[in-house]
C-alpha positions in Angstrom: 186.6 50.6 198.4 188.7 51.4 201.2 189.8 55.1 201.6 193.6 55.9 201.9 194.5 59.1 203.6 197.1 61.6 202.2 199.8 60.4 204.3 199.3 56.8 203.3 199.0 57.8 199.6 202.3 59.6 199.6 203.9 56.6 201.3 202.4 54.5 198.5 203.5 56.7 195.8 207.0 56.9 197.1 207.3 52.9 197.5 206.2 52.8 193.8 208.5 55.3 192.8 211.4 53.4 194.2 210.3 50.3 192.8 210.2 51.7 189.2 213.4 52.6 189.3 214.4 49.0 188.4 213.8 48.3 184.7 212.8 44.7 185.6 210.4 45.6 188.2 208.9 48.5 185.9 208.5 45.9 183.1 206.8 43.5 185.7 204.5 46.0 187.1 203.5 47.3 183.5 202.6 43.9 182.3 201.0 42.7 185.8 198.6 45.8 185.7 198.2 45.6 182.0 199.4 49.3 181.9 199.2 51.1 178.5 202.4 53.1 177.0 202.1 56.5 178.4 200.7 59.1 176.0 203.5 61.6 177.0 206.3 59.6 175.6 208.0 60.8 172.5 206.8 58.5 169.4 210.3 57.2 169.3 210.0 55.7 172.6 206.5 54.6 172.4 207.7 52.5 169.2 210.3 50.9 170.9 208.2 49.8 173.9 205.5 48.4 171.5 208.0 46.5 169.5 209.2 45.0 172.9 205.6 44.2 173.8 205.1 42.4 170.4 208.3 40.4 170.9 207.2 39.2 174.4 203.8 38.2 173.1 205.7 35.8 170.6 
């Protein structure tokens, strides 16, 4: 695997932070990368995101 130095890691992290400010892109990335709902989210938010996921699968 390619090793990424700290400077490049910061650039990548900053780019991803900018991308995820858009709800559409955040949703796209979550689905494209098959990311789970974050465990640190309040139960109310997890529940809502799970409902959205289920609706998308129908």
